[in-house]
N, C-alpha and C positions, 0 to 999 in steps of 0.2 A: 441544459447545461452539459457541456462536454466533460469527459473524464479529465482532460487536461485542466480545464477551469476548476474542477472540483479538487484535483490533486494540489493545486496551488493554495487551497485552504488548509492543507495538512499542517504547515508550520504553526498556524494559530491554534490548532487543536492538539498539538504535540504535548505529551506529558513526560518531561525529562525524568521524573521520579520513577515512572513505570518502565522506562527504557534504560534505567541506570546500568552502566557497564556494557551497553550494547553499542557497537560500532559496525555499521553495515551499509550496504547499498541495495536498494530494492528497485528492480526494474519493473515498470508497468507497461505492458504492450497492449495498447488500446488503439482507438482510431488515430491518435497522435501520441506516440510513445514519449514517456518521461520516466525519470527515476528520482527516488528519494534517497538522500544521503543522511544517515543518522550517525553523528560523531560528536563526542565530548558534550553530550547533553543538548545538542542542537539538531534541528531538522531543516533540510533545504531541499527544494524541488527544482529539478533542472529538466528542460525539454530535451528530447533526443534519447539516444541509447548510451547506457553506461558501458565503459570499457570492460569491466569484469564484475558484474553484479553478484551478490551473494545468493539472491533468489530472483527469479523472474516470474511475474504474475501476468497471465494472458487472459483477458476477458473482454466482453463487449462493454462499451461505456456505461450503459444503464445498469448492468449487473455489478460492475465495480463500484459504482456510486452506492447502490443498494447494500453491497457487502460492507463498505466502509461506514455507512450510516447505521449498520446493525440490523437492517431490514432483510438481509439475505444471509442465511446460515452458510458458513464457509464449507463445512463438510457436505452439506446438501449440494451446494454449487459444484464442488469437486466431483461428487459421485454422479451428478447429472451431466457432466461435461461442460458446464458453464464456466468453470475455473480450471485452468491448466497451470501447473506449478513446475518449474525447473530449478533445481538447486536445493538450498537448505529448507527442507520441509518444516523443521522445527521453528525456524525463523518465521516462515509464512504463517504458522499457527499462532505465534506470539504477536505478530505484527498489529493486529487490531487493538491489542491492549496498550499500544504506545500512543493511542489517540483517543481523545474524549469525543465520542460520537455525538454528544449533545451540542458540541460546538460546530458540527458539520451539517446540522439540519438546515 
């Protein structure tokens, strides 16, 4: 499964309660770039590059999938160079809490 196919599963795993009050755009730079817009308790995934994302996550497809499933620790991925973050680091840290990993398996 490509990262883009996996990212398209995010709206079904989105937890509006855990993202309450968060309005943001998260850019994922993988083999096929896409971005997630979280606004007003809704999550939408769009292919391509966001005009002005709040945070940009750059990873290999398999690593991003493992990260979002909870199989790869974000700090470990960052420290080993598997994860590059540009923009709001605090948002990047909170991001995994917006999604129910069990719905992404």
